[in-house]
C-alpha positions, 0 to 999 in steps of 0.5 A: 094393901089390905087382903081379905081371905073368906073362910067357910066350913070345910075349906082347904087349909093350904088354899088359905094359908099358902097365899096368906103366907106369901102376902103376909110376908110382903111389906105394907100388906095386911091379911085378914081372915073373914067369915060370916061371924068372927071366930074359928072355922074348921077345915075340910080335914076336920082337925084344923081351925083358922080364926076369922078376926072379922065378919064380912060386914067388918071388911066390905071393901078390901083391896084384894080378895082371895077365895079358898076352895075345899070340899065345903065349896059345894055347901056354900054355892048358894050362900048369899051372905058369902056370894054377896060379900064377894060380889060387893067387894069385887066392885072395890078390889084391885084384885079378886082371886081364888084358889082351887074350887074357890073359883066356883064361888067367883063364878056363882057370884057372877064374876067369871062370865066370858073369862078364862079361868082355872080350878082344881082338875077334878072340877075344871069342867064345872066352870063352864056353867058359870060362863067361864072358859076352863083352862088347865094352867097353874094360874090365870090372870084376866084383868083384875081376876086371878084364878089358881089351880088346886091347893098348892097352886095358891102359892104360885098365884099369890106370887104372881099377884104380888108381882103384878100388884107391886113388882117382880123384885118384891115377889122374888124377895118373898119367894126367897124369904119363904124358900119356895123352891119346889122340887117334888119327889114325884112327877105325879102332881097332874093327871097328865103325868100321874101313873095310871090308876092314881087319878081315881085314888086321888079323887077318893081323898078329896070327895 
């Protein structure tokens, strides 16, 4: 199973690295970072770069696509090189997936019409402009399209994907191998549970 993760300037690192870690641990799975051109691509904090080892043209038909989100999503919503690659790859994929605002790129590529989908809570309603039905869920499976909520939800999505693509035992084995046993110190991971006033402060961190 060959997984392609497209990178673009100001992507969110964990959106890409979370699913990468889950899927790269899976037996028989190869993960490749792709971009318009091979080379380093800097994340939305400006202090970390991941290296794309292939261009879009080098990997036109992966088995799985995982599109990360990030502040830079809004800069590439009209990037036909990226959107065209997503659109063409989707014709061949077994699974086309996204994390966080990466679902907006699936929408811009025309892949979410009539589907339930999720994304980061801050931009959830924007999915409507692509004909999707926004839902506040950790991950949403609609046929071969899988969308995840914000950032850390990419790990959950990748485990869900692995269970669907292989089997639950494989997904559980990877979960144990990476010791994914979340026990957050605070119940503040959702606008529904965060203390009053925290939502505005969080928004300032991501815009």
